[in-house]
N, C-alpha and C positions, 0 to 999 in steps of 0.2 A: 574488544573491549574484553577485559576480563571475567572471567566465568563465575560468578560471586562467591566467596567464601566466608564460613558464619560460625561466630564467637557464639558459644553458648551461657548467658548468664538468669541470675534470678532470678525471683517476685518475691513475696512474702506473703502481699493477697491478689484477692481475683476481683473485678473491682467488673459491673455490668450494672449497664446507663438501658433504660428502659426509654422508647419516649411516643408518643401515637404525633406523628407529623402532620394526621390532618390530608390527607393527600394533595401536601402545599411542598413544590419545587422551594418556596422561600421559607421554611422550614426545615428544608435542606441545609442550604444555602449558613442560616441561623447557626445551623449546629455542626457546620465545617467551620464558623469564622473564632464559634464559642470552643472546640478544640480545640484551636490552634493560641489560641490570647487566654480564657478563663482553667481550662481545664487541661493547659498542653501542660501543667508541673506534673501531674501524674493523670493520664490520658489512660480512658479505661478501655479496658482489653477487650470486651464484649458490648455489642450495643446492637440490644433490641427493637428492630423499628415497628411500627404498627401502620395499618392506614400507609400504606406509599403509594408513593403518586407513579405515573407509567415513568414518567421519568429519571425514576429511581436508576435501574439501568447505566443511563448516559451520564448521572455522577458520580466523578470518583473522587471518593475524599481521602486524602493525602495520609500514608501513615496506614490503612483498612485495608483489608480484602473485605471485597462485597461476595454476597451471596445471596440469592432472589433464586423466582421461581417463573417461567413464562410457559406461557401453552405450546411456544414454537419460537423455531429460534432468532434471534432478534438479528437489523440492521439497520446501521444510521434512519435510511426509511423510517424508519418504527419510532424514533424522537420525538416527541408532538411540538420540544422547537424546532427544530428542526426548518420550519420555518421562516426564524427569525437572524437564524445563522446563515444557511446554504441560498446560494440566489438561484433554486432553479424553480422557472419560468413555466418549465409542460413539469404535466402532472406524473411522477413517477408510476411505472404499471403496477394496479394494485397489485394488494398479496390477503393472502388469507387475517382477520380476524385474530389480534391475542387479547391474552386476558392474563394479566401479574397475581400470585396473589400476595394478601393484603399483606401481610408478615412480611420483613426481611432483616439480615443484620451484615453489623461489619464488625470484622476483628482483626485484630492488631495485626501486621505485620511481623514482631516477631514471635508469634506462636509457631511451632514449626505445624507445615502443612500438613502431616501424618500424624501431629495428634488432636486432631481436628476435623471432624465434618461433620451435613447435615442433611436432615431428610424431613421435604414435607410433607403433609400428611394427606391423606384422598379421603373421599365418600362422605360420610356427614361433616366433618369436618374441614373439606378438601377448600382450600386456598387459606385460612382461617388458624393454624394451625403450626408450625415447623419445630423441629427440635436438634438444638447443638448436642453435636458427641464432643467433652472435651476430656483428654485425658492430663491428671494436674497430677501433681508433686505427693497429693493422698489419695489419691483415686480419679474414678474416672464420675463425672459427672453430664448429666442426661439438662439440657435447660431448653428450656419451653418456653417458645413464643405466642405467647396468646392476642389475638385479634377478636372481638366479642361483637361484631357486626350485628347490627339494626339484634340481635340481641338472639342468632340463628344458631346460635354450640349446643351442640348436643352436649353437658356434662356426662353424662357415663360412658360416652366414647372419648373427654377427653383424657377421663382418667384412666383411658384403660391403658394410657399408653405409661401410665406411673404405675409403682409397687408400692404395696406400703414397704414401712423404714428404705423405702433405698434411696439413693442420692439423686433428687431430681430436684429442680429449684422451676418453680411455674409464676410464670410474672409476664404481665401485660394489662393492655386495656381490655377491661372484664365489660364493662358499663352495667356494673352491676350492684345496687345499695345495702348494706348491711348493718345488722350495730356492731356489728363484732369489729369490721375494719372505718365502719362511717360514721360510729358515734351513736348519745344519744340526739332525739329528738327527729331523729326520718319518719318524713310523711309516707310513703308508699316504701313496703319491700317486695322485692318480687320474689315470685314464687323460685325463679331460677339462681335466685339470690338465694335460699334459703339452701336451695342444693348443691352447691357448692359450698356453701359452709359445711352441710352433712361430709360428702365424700370430701373434702379435706380432711375432718374428724378423723373420717374414715381410715384414709391413705395415714394416717400421723405428720400432717403436713403441717405448718405452722405459719401462719398471714405475719410476715414481717413489718408489711406497712405498718406507721404511725399512726394509732388508731384517731380520726375524726382530721386527718391532713388533710391540704384544700391541695387535689391531684389535678383538680381541672377548676375551670370555674368561665365565664360568658366575662370576657373582655380581661379587666384587668379586675374584677369588683374581688374584691377580700372576704366582703360581708354576705354577700347573697350570692345566689346561683351556683355555689359551691357545694365540689363533690367529692367522694374522695374512692374513686375506680379505677385508677394503675395502680394495680394490686402485684406482691408479692409473696409467694408459696415456699417451705425450703421444707424438703420430708425429713421427717427423720433419723437418719441416718447422719448426715451434714448438719444434723440443727445445732452438735457444740463447733464447729469453725463454723458459723454466724457471727456477722461481726457487729457491721452497724446498717441501718437502710433510710438513706434522707429522701426527702424532697429537694430539687434545688429550685432556689425562690428566687436566685437575685442575681439572676441572667436575663437582662433584658428584653432579648429577644424572644423567652419565656413565658413574660410576666400574663401573660394570658392563654386561654385556653385551658393546654396542657401541658405538667408542665411534669420535665423528665425528673426521673425517681431513680437513684444509684444505691445500689447493692452493693457490701461488703466483705469477703467471706472471706477467710483464713484458710486457704488454700491457693497453694501458688502452682499457677502454669507455666510449663518450659518455655523458654524466651532466650531467643535469639535475633541476632546485631546484628545483619546481613552485610558485607564491605568489598569492596573490591580493588584491585587494584589501580594505583589512577598513576598512568600514565603519563597527562601530558605536567602533571608535577616535578616526571626526573629530570637530573641535570646526568647528561652524556658528561663529561668536567666527572663527576667522578664514580658513574658509571659504570663507564670503557676501563679504569683502572683496576676498579672492581672484579671485574668479569674478566683481566689480563692475569690477573690474581690468580680467581678459582680455576682456569683454564689453563693454567702452566703446565699443568701434571699431565693433562690430555694425552699429550704428541699424535706423535705420525708413524705409529707403531704396522707394520704393512697388515693387513687384513684380508687370513686367507681360509675362512669359513664363516659358517653362520654365523655360528656363535659367538666370532670374535667381529662381524660387525654388529650385533645385538648389542653387546659390553660397552663398545664403543659410541652405540647411542648412550647408554643409558648417563654414561661420562657426562659428553654434551651435556644433553639436557639437568643433569643433576648438577654440573657449571651452573648454568644459567638459573637453574631456579635457588641455585645458593646464592645467583650475583641479587636478581630477584628480592629475596625476599630481605636482604642488604641494604639495597640502596631505593627499591622502587615501593613509595609511600602506599600504605592504605586507610581508605578510605570508607569510615562507616555512612552504612545509608539512613539514614535522620527521619523522620518526620519535621521540613523546617517550621521551626515557627515564624507567627505571621511577626513582623518587626511591629513593632507599637506607633499608629497613626502620628505625622506630627502634626502640629498644628502652630507651625513660625509662618507657613505662605497660605491659612485656610483664610479663609470671611470670617469666619466661627469660629470664635478662639474658645471651643469648650471641648474639656476634656467628657472621658466616658462619665469618670468617675463622677463627675459636676452633671452629667446628666440622668445615672441613673437616682444621684437624690431627687435631683425634683420629678424622676419620677413619682415615686416611691414617695413624699412629702408632700406632690402638687394636688390643690381638689381639683383643679380644673378640667376636667377628662381632655378638653380640649388645648391644653396648655399644655400635660403631658403627650400627647399625637403629636404636638408641632417641634417638642424639642425632640422624640424621637425620632421623629421625621430629619429631624437636619443632624442627629449623629450617624443616621446612617448614610445620608448623604456627604456627609463631609467622609464618613468610611468609606464611600466610595470611589469617592473623588479619586480618595491622594492613592486606593491602590490606582487605579487606571492611570494617574500622572506614572510611577514607582514604575509600569510594567510598559508604556509608554520612553519611559527614561530610561530603561534598562536594553530593549528593544534600539531603538537609537546607536545605544552605543555599541550595543556589541557586533550590531552591523557595518560601521564606519571602523573597523579594524581590518586593516592591511592583510593581515597573514589569513585570519581566520574568518572575515568576514564573508565572505562568498562557500563557506562550508555551513555556517548557522545560520544562514538562508535558509538554504535547503534544509537540515536538519529541521527548523520552526517548519517548512511548508510539509513535514513529510507527520508533522509532531499535530498542526494544525488539525489534520482529517484521521490521527489517532481520537483527541480530542471529541470528534463527531463520533466516534463509534460507540456501541457499547463496550462497558465495559467487558475484558473476556475471565470469565469464573478460576475461580484459584483450582477447581477440580474438575477433571473428567465428572460427566455425567455418568448414572449409567448406561450403561452399552448393555445390549438387547441384540442377543443373535436371529438369525433367522427362523429359528424355527421356535423361536419368543419364549429363551428362558434371557432371567435379565441378572445382571453382575454385576453384581451392588459395590461388593467392598475388591478396594485399590489393587489385592490382594488377587479376586476374578478377573475386572477387570486387564491383567495385565497379563494375563495368562490367556483369556479370549483376543487381546488382541493380536499375542503374537500367534499366535499362531489360522488367525482371520489375514495376518500379511503375509506369513511364511509359510509355504506348506510343509517344510520341514527343519525343525527344529528340532535342540536335544541339549540335557544338560549335561553338567557335571565337571568335574576339574578336570576330566580327560577329554582331551580332544577327539575329535568322531576320526570314522576310517579316513587315512588318508587322499584326496585326490587325484584319480588317474589322470598321472598323462597319457595323454596322444602318442603314440609311435614316428618319431622323429626321420622324413629319410632323411639317409647317409650323405647319397648325390645327388640335389636334386638343382638341373642347369639353367631353370624357370625361376629359382630362388629367387625373391630380392634382397638389395643389401644396404643396410644402412650401420652408420658407423654407433659404436655405445661410447665413442667417449665425449668428458665433455666437453664441449666450443669454451673458446673464449668469453668471461665473461656471462657466462651463461645463466649462473646460480645467480649471482648479485642481480641479473637482469631480474629474475624471477621475484628475488628478494623486496626489490624497491617496483614491484608490479602488488603486490597481495594488500589487499584494501587491510582500514582501520577498523576498529570497531565492530569484528568480527569473535562469536565464541568461538572458545579453541576447541582442544579437543580432549583424552587423558590424563597427556598429560601436563595441564594446565597452562602453556606455554603460550602467548596470543601471540599474533601478530607485530603488535610495535615491541615484542624484546629480540627479534630478528630485525627487525629496524634496523633498532637502536645498536644493537647488538653488531651489523656486522663489521668494524673493520675490524673487530675482534676476530669473531666465529665465524668466519667467511670459508676461511682456507682447512676449518676441521671439516666445517657441511661439505666439501671440494671429497677432500677425501673422502668421506663418510659413501658419500652419492656415486663416488668414483669406484669403489669400493664393491656393493651392493649393485652397479650394473653388470661390474667385471665377474661375479658368481652369481645374476640372474638372482636378483637377490631380494624380497620384499621384509624388511626388519618385520619379530615379531609383534613388537608393543607398537607401529601404526594400520596394522591387519585387527587390530580392539579400537572399538567407537562405542560412542554415547551416544544412544537412539531418544533424539528426542522428536515428540510427538506431534504437529501442528494441526487445527485445522484450517481444511477448505475451505474456500470463498462459498459462502451464497447455496448452502446445504438449507434444505428445509428446517435437520433434524441433527442432534449429534449425538444423536444415542447406539449408529451403526458404526461397528469402526472402520467400515470404507470412507465414512468422511472425515477420518483426520488422515495425514501425509505422516510416515515416516523418515526422519530426517537427520543421515549418520552425520555426530559431533566427530571429527578423524584428527589426531595426528595436524597441524598445521606442516611438523618438519615434510610427515607422509605425502603428505599434498603437492608440494613442490619437488618430488625426487616422482609420484605418480603423473606429473604436468612435463615435468622429461619426456617421460618414456613417451605420452600422448601427445609433445607435439612431433614424437619420430613416426608415430603412427600415422598422423595426418600429413606427415613429409610426405609419407610412401602414397599416401590416396589420394593425395594431389599430384604426381606425378606418374599415379600409375590408376587412371581415371577405372580400370576394368575390374579394378578391384571390387565398385560397388556402382551397382545399377545406374542408370545415368538421369534415374525417376526418384530416386531415395536420396531426398532432402534432406538436409541438418544435417548432412558430409564438409569435410571444409572445402568452400567457396560457392554451396550454396545455403541460401536461406530461406523466413520463412517467407520474404517476397518471393522470392524464387517461386518457391511455390505455388503460391496463390496466386501468380502471372499468368502457370500455367494453366491453372482453372479455370481464369475468369477467359483467357483466349480461348483454352478450345472449344468455351463454351460462344465464345462470339463466331469461331471458324465453322460450329455445328450452322450457327445461322448464316455461314453468307448463301446455302441455297433458300431457293423459294421458298414462301411459307406449304409448305406440302412435299416437299422433294425430299430427296434421298436424305438418311442422318442427319433430321433438321429440328429432332426432337432428345434431348439431353437432361439424362439423370444422375444423378451425384449420391451413392451410397458411403458415409462416414461411419468406419469402422471401431469400437473399441475394447482394445486386448487390456483384460484384467490381469490388477498387477504386474506388469510389464517390468521394469526393471527386477522386481523381487522373485519374478518367476524364472528369470534365469536358468537355463541347463549352464551347469559349468563347460561338463566334454563335450557338451554339444557347441560350446563358443570356443573351444584347445582347439577343437578340433575344424572348425574352421577357421582359423586361424592358419592350420599346419596346410590345408584342404588349401587356402588364399596364396602359398607358398613367400609365411610373416619368416624375417629372419629366425635363427635360432634362439638365438637370447630371446626377442622380446616373445617367443611363445613363454618359455621357462618364464620367465619374471611377471607371466601375467596369470601362468597356473597359479605360482608364490604369490600372488596378491589375490589369485581366489582362496586361499588352503590359508584352512583354519580357524574362519575368518568368527571372527564373535563382539560381542553387543551387550551391553547394560542401558536400559529403559529407563529414561529418565521423567517419568511420571508424574504430574503433583501429588503429594503427600504416597508414592509406591516408593519402601526404599529399593534399590537398581537389587537385579541380579542379575547372573551370566548366563549369555547364551550363546549356545553355536551356532549359526544360523548357517545352514547348509547348499541352498538357493540361492539365486542370487549374484547382481551384484550392485555395493554400497550404494545410494543414493546419497549425491553429497562431495562422492571424489572426480576430479579432475577428470580419471580415466573410464568410469559407468557412462559418459555418454558415446563414447565415439566406441567403444567396446558393443553396446548397446544395436548401433546402427550396424558394426559388421554382424552381429545377433540375428537380427532381421532379415539383414538382406537379401535371405533367400525365398522371403515370401513375394522380393517382386521379381524373383528368375527362377520362379513357378510360372508364370506366364509369360516367359521368352518364348519370344514365339508359337507361343498359344491360339489354335485354334476353334473359333468358336462352333459349336454346333448347334446352338439356336439359332434360329433364322437362315442359316442353308439352302441355298435354290425357292426360298417363299420369294414371288413376285408382288408388284404395289401394282395395281391398275392403272393408272396414262394415258390423257389421252390421244397421244400418241404412241400406244402402242403399251404391253406389257416390260416393266424392266425387273432387275434378281434386288432385292431390302439389299443394300446399304447397310453393313451394321459394325461402328468402326468400338472398341475402348480401350481403355491406359487406365494403370492403377500407379496410383504414388502414393508416398510417404514421407512423413513428416518425422523424424522419433520413433516414439509409440505410433503417432496418428497416420492411419491407412484407406483411401480413399477408393472406390470405384469408380472411375469415367465414362458411359456409355453414350453411345449415339449411332438412335436408328430412326425408321419413320414412326415410330410410336411408342408412346411408355409403357404399354403392353408389353412391345415387343425389347424393350429394358429392362423391366421386371423381370421377363426372365432368363437373361445376358446376367441379369447378376446374382441372378439363382445358380445359374450353370458356374458363375465365375468365386461364387461363395462355397460349394462345393467344393473345388479347383483349391479353394484356399483349406477349405476342411484337411482334407487328405494331408496334404502338408503337417496342420499344426498339429492337429489331433496324437500322431505318437509322437511330439518332442515335448508333450506340454505346455503347450501355448493356448490357451486358451481366450477366447472373446464372448464377452457379456450382448448377447442379441438384441438384451430388454434397453439397451442406449443406442444401438444401434442407431445413424438420422436418413434420411431416404430427402431432397431435393428436384424436385422435376420443375428446368429450368423452361417457360414459357416466354417468348418474343410478348413482345413489350406491344405489340397490338395481333394477336393471335383471330382469326378468320373465327374461333369459334371457341367458345369453354372447350378446357381437356378434361378427362379424368383424369383422378388418382390411383392410380391401383398402383401394390406393393408386392415386392416381391415374396416367392413360398419360403421362407426362412424359420424354422421353427427357433417359436420364443419371443419369435415380432410382438409386439404392440404397436396397433395402427394409432391410437391415441398420441402416443409418445413419437414413434417412426420417421411419420412424413408431417415436413415441415416446410411454412412459408418462408419461414426465417432461418437461418443453420447458420450458429456461430464455426469457422475452421480460424481454428490459427490465431485466433484473437479479430477476425474480422468478419463483420455480420453481416450476409451476403443476403438475397434476398431472391425471389424465384427469377423475375426479369431484368436484374442486373441494373435495377433504376438505384438502388443508395441512398434512395432515400431514409432506410429504414438506422442505416448505417452513421449517416450526417448526423441524427436526428438523437441518436443514444453521445455524437463526436459531442453535440450540446448538451445535452444533458452530464456530460461528464466533466467536462469546461467549466458549466453554471458552476458545478458541486467544489472544483478547485476555486473556485471567484469565492466560490462565498467559506470555505476552509480559510483560502487567505488572509479574509476578513477582521481575524482574528488575532492579525502582525502587521497590518498596513490601512492604516484610512488615508485619508490626499488628504492629512497634511501632520501624521504623526508615521513610526513607520522606519523598516529602510530603506534606504537614499536611491530614491527612482533608476538608478546604474544599476542598482541589488533588482530590484522590482525587475524590471527590463531583461536578464540573467535568467529569474523565472519568467516570467512568457517564452523565454526563444528556446530553453530544455525540458521547460512540464508540458506549456499550452502548446505548442509546433511540436513537438515531438511525441504527443497524443495524437493530431489530426494524421500528422504527416507518417504515422507507421502505415506502413506498405501500399503507400498509397500509388506506386505504377501499377500498381494489381485493380485497380479502382478507378483511378483521377486520371480519364482523359480525356486532354483538349477537347475545345469543338475546333474541327477542322470541313474545310471544306469538302474533300473527298466522301465522309463517312455522316451519317446524323445519329451516331453514337454517344458522344460527347456530353460529358456532365451540362446538367440541365443549366440555365443565367437562376432559376429559381431555387435551388440549393449550394449552385455558388456563392447565393449573397449573402444565403444561410453563414456559409462558413467565414464570408471576409466578415458578415457579423457576429459573429461568434467570436473574431478575431476583436473585431474595435472592442468589444464587453472587457474583454482584456486589456488593452490600452489602453480604456480608459479609467483600470484602477492602477494600474503601471505610469502613466503622466499625470494622475488626481484633476484631471478634466473634467466637464460638465458634457454629459452624453451628446450635444448635443455641435461638440466641434467635428468639423468636417473633418469628414476620416482618411481623407489623404493628406493633410496636414498634418494632423497626428501621427500620418507613420512614415510623413518628411522627417517628424522635429526625433520620429525613437530612431530612427533609421531599420524602420522594418518593411519589407518588402508586402507585397500584397499576396493573400492563400491564393490564389490563381498563380504567381508568379514565381510564391514559394514552396506551389507541390506540381510545376511544373519544373522547378531546376533542379529538383532534385530526384525526378521522375528522370529526366533528358539523364543526371547525372551518371542515374545506374544505369541506362540505356546505355549509355556508351563503354559503361566497364562492361557491359555483356557482349557488346559486341567483339565477334571472333572463338566465340565460347564454345563450349561441348550444348553444354543449356542451351545456348541460342540453334545450335541446329533443330536439340530434340523442339526447343520452339515453333521452329521450322517445319519440321514433320506434322505437327497435329495443326498447320495453315494447310498445308499441302490436301488435294481433295476438293471437293463440293463445294470450289466455284463456278460460279454462276456466269453466262453468257451474258456481252456488253449490251449494253440495251440502258432505258434510260430508268431501271431502278439499283443499275450499278453501284449511286452516294449512297445509298438506301442500306445497301447490302456488302460493304464493305468492308474487308477487316480492321480494325482503326487499329490493332497492335506493326499490319505491314504497315501501315502510314507511319507509325513513330518509330521502328525499328529505322525505317528509311532515311527518317529523319535523325536519328542517331549514328547514322552511318556517313551523312555528308559534315555532322558536322566533327569528326572522331579526326576525317582528313585535313578537318585543319589542325588540330589538334599536336597529331604526325608529320605535321608538315613544322610547324611549333619547337617541335620533337628534333627533332634530325636538323635544324637549324642551335639549335641548342650544346647539339649533342657531334660531336666530330663524331664518333661511333653508332653516330643514330642506329640509319640505315641496316647495319647490320643487327642491331641491336633488333629489330625490327621485322627482320626479317626469318630473326629464328623461330617467333612461337606466332601463332594468327590471332593468337589471343593478345592483343596489346593492353588490358586492360589487366594484367597479371604484372606487369609492370609498375614498381613504386612511384616511378618519376613520372611514366605518363599519366595514371592515376590524380597523382598532384595538377596534371596540368587539364586533366580532365576540371575537376572542381572548380581551379581557377577560370578555366575559359566558362563554364557555364555559372559561375557567379559572375563576371562580367557581362555577360547578354546579358542577363537578368538584373545585375545593374541597369545596363543603358536602355533595356524596356523603361525602367521604371524611372529614368530620369528623363526619358522623350516624356512620356506619360504626366509626368509632374508638369515639365515645359508646357506642355499642350494647357493646365489646369490652370497655373499662373495665369496664363496668355489670357485665360477666359476670362477669368476670376478680375485681373486689370482692366476691361475692357467693362466691365458693371461700375465700378466702383471712384473715386477718387483717389481715396487713398489705400492701400493694402497696410493687412498688419506687418510685423517686424518677420513675423516664420515664415513669408512670402520668398523674401525679396534673396537667399542665397538657393543657390542650385541641390540638387538629390545629393545627398553624402554623407557622411559622419559628422563636417561640420557641428549642424546645428547641437547632434548628439553631447557635443565635445561645449557650451554651453552650460549642461548639467551635472556634468562633473565637479566634484569639492558641494553640492550643496546640498545641505541637508534635505529634509520632506519636505516641508511646508518652506522652503523658500525652491524647488524645485518645483513645487505644482503653483506654485503664485508664479513664475517666470513663466511654465507656462500659459496659462491663463492671459500674461500680460504680453506673449509672443502673437498668439491666437486672437486675442481680442477678445474671444469669449470667457466674461468673467464679470463676475455677481456686480456689476455699474449698472445709473440706471439706464447708459444710455443702449445697453446691448439687452437691460431686463426688458427694458420697453416694446424696441421690436418683438421681446419673445411673447406681447399682450396677443391674447384670444378672448374670441370670446367670452369665452369657459370663464379665463379667467385672467386677469388683470395685477402683471408681477410688476411694474411700475408704471403711472399714474404721468411720473416725466421723464423725457429724458435731460432734465437740468440738474448740474452741479447741486447741492445745500451751500453751498457759497452766491448764486445766482447771477455767476461771472461766465456762464461757457457749459459747453457740455459737458457729460460727466461719464469722460473716457480717462486711459493713463494719461493721453499726453496731456491731459490738463491738470492732472493730479501730482505728477512727474513736475512739470513745465511752469502751470499758470496759475493755479485755484491760491486764490489768498489766504485760505484759511491756513494752508500751507510752507506760509514763506519762511518760518523761523525752523522750522524742522527739514522748510530744504534747505537751507546754509549748510546742515552742517552734510546730508549727501555732497553738497557740491565742493565740501571741503577734504570729503574723502574721496572721490573717484579724482580721474585724471583731465578728465573731459568731459564736461555736463554738456551731452547729447543724446537724445531716447535712443539711436538706432547704437551708440557707446552705453550706454544703462542696460539693453536686455541684450548683449553682448560679452563682453569686455570685462565688462563693469554685472556682471550680472550678480552676483552674491553681496554685493552690496546693496545695486538698484530694487534684488528681493526683499532682504532686509526692511529695508528702510521698507516696500510698500506694506507687509503683513501691517508696518506698524501702527502706521497712519493712510491703509485708505479706512479703515473702519468697516472689514464684513467682516460679516459675522462665525462665515466657516473656520475662520483664523481666527479666532476667539483664544482657546487654549494655546498655541505657541508663541499669540501676541503678551500672553500676562507669562510664557515662561521666559520668552526676549526681556520681557520689561524685569522681569527676577533676574536675569541674570542680569 
């Protein structure tokens, strides 16, 4: 997605709309509708809102930025309407209460962010007044938005923000009556109103609200209970620019209570229209010839110097930019106007204008309310129909349907979040200094992120290059020559819709230009690799600032994450070098410590499994035995990427023997790096970044792993001082205490694992390990934050007595933050007893939220097809549950009792069933097994077991498994009756994986002539791609076999209990049932699913569902009184459908019920929708009748 471009345009007037919405979301919706219809010709640039509801932050206004102030950062759980849209059964964790200021603004998106800002008043007018500062072509203006709630506003304090003859506009709901604006005949004039009038005169501010105009009335009355309380005052300095102030009383939605008031000033704000490249509309037939023409002068001259490479890069990007300017359409971003409601298919053929006339002329209030209700209902129905048609049409597209469904899934989540504020809030330093202006925020943020930055046109002093040994026999070797097809593969793999860097050339451009641009890129990249040079243009970044998720406040610089937007071309070159480094790490395991996870071949699952295995290993000894108490302390590196010392990193590469060309390229990559901070409302300024590595580069993660490796190497062969010689009292004599520890990391997450006979001894060892770590970190400038450390003492599920919770003696630790009973490590929620109930409950909440999001884009009878929704389930729901499952999902086994309890396993199955019910459009009472078979989805137990077995089979023979085996040694309990209880489950699981791998190896040798030789060359067969493919096929077939056996047993049991079984029971387990639902739209697939399972809203099934509390159907007889109300009766025999049935007979080849529910499913399901008379299918039935 191309970065937005701006097109400046002028505007002659400034329109300000003010409205009290009476704490009502409905009035906000009415305002949204009015802006897209009646006010769409000339929408106001500023909307001042009073008495805003708590749902305001969650209500987007198309074409406008919203600006509000809450007492803390908001999340989706704070949405007061969340219960209506998000199906979360478990109550979320309680958060602190929050308050929303009663005034807020909508500011048109066409006004540049740097031209405006909002300040919310404190002290006496806290929550009741906000000031918008706006730069216009006629100068700056201050717009004060006021809500005098309960008449508690201090007028002297309010006017202290105004100056005599200054450019101020004071407007809002003052809730005060005075003859100056209310006219003659007022019964009451408040003392506060007199103060307002006298202060306005003193500050030379004139009231512009038409005298006696009705701005508020009870209900729709215009002759009684009316008043003028929504006022507008204009300062003397801009009084000559005032044009008009009018009460808008012809909007049907605001015919009662507070009316909108529109003030127009003859002062033009700066305006800009955002535009972006529309890559979907580019035609390759015209783009490529144009690109050939623009690149014809580039040539392939030798590039022998750095300046040659820089100049060649400029010619390539210039040619691409020129072709883009000529051939890529630019689409302006404007707020879409709502289409006028079509009354052709509506029962109520009443236009909006007719309703307005009825409202104005109708003498009967009930008559007016009736027509207003009918009008709103018609509009709502029309919008719903248009949305459903749009979703169905787009999702059925063959090429982009799958892509669209995932985009909508992301959007449905975004719709539930509070809308992002356009400006960064006031930043507060640790010393309490407040940074309010954009320049202050930028300087403070840059200083907080990077301790070593500078400004200026000239680059800082050159980065010192470490001395390269001339001849080192142990030096690693890898070619810097590009491989055949390497650059083309990189271009094809880059994702679309990503922000581009400073050159403003998106990934889509390179993909589209591949046939023409490829030889030039190969020439450039090979020259850069030969020169060991990273071009200057690639070292300049645009830094965007993104909020970190889940922060209580965003007034701290550390609550924001800087992300570097780099050149797409530069990232390709960096990816080539990163791949070379990864190859060296894979072929030379000694370059990285064994327990440094995140390096090539070692994922988060490996790290988490290592932790879980370590804890189970410590529990192998009897309770109270040696090293049966395990503690984990998670450390936090402050600003990991941004605090890397570049000289240390380069020296690390030299010491490890990396080729000279890689060291010189990394030196070039790190030298003279600069960035521009892209902060909303801030004009970018160039900074030189003299420390750290850029987040966003493909090369940075692997470089940080190499930089952080000494953290683990510090503890190689380290002998503990604490606990040595300490004796333990035992019934069979005193024994020396066994103390074991492990230090592991994943990129910038470092963890200490310690096992001893007591938690007190664990804490003493953790203190010693931390001191050892600080000895390495302090001289190198690596900073740790003890206030963010976390400590968990793992306790066996049935301890003999409660354990104490000691803590290490480390300066800066805070007990309330340190000791955890629940600890999130790399996205997995651990509990102290490894019950995994907290993790499963969290998974349930996540899945429930996703299902709630999807209700916005799908229903049982509308939305994407069943096949598309199944794809969402497989990729979104199951992937969430399956994350790192080998580390926590332990199947039940006869050799141990540490498997996942059936209670939690049932929760997982219910979780999946809730999702499948949404996917299929079925009733919740549909048999779980039948639903899985129809959708061809295995149970959660089989799914998690499959991916865990696949994972472990790929690990067999790896260096990681050796490390895991070492952690499993020692502390073995003697054979006896308690052996089953204390057996380490990972020993059992890996034993099973080894046995299954033998079958795969045998299959591999049969399929490949040289299979035995290939297997003999490596102990780690999981590193062979062909073997990995066979492993996945083997575990999938094994899982399918289990599912088939379970299904066969289930069908036998059900067949014995009934004479006739539904059609869904007739097939065996496999994908054939799912094939019946292909080419069916949403309503058709739902009807087919209900017919095949016979769980459908007909009298026979409803009668079975009757209970003492509720009666769904008094009888199971069809309304024709000729037989039971079943699908068989309706399809084959019901006399009421005889004429309709003839149409179906003529349409299908063979009129039999089994055929209707399989090969002729589309015709049968459409016929059922039209003729079964089920209320659930009322909307698709109307659509079918219209079509």
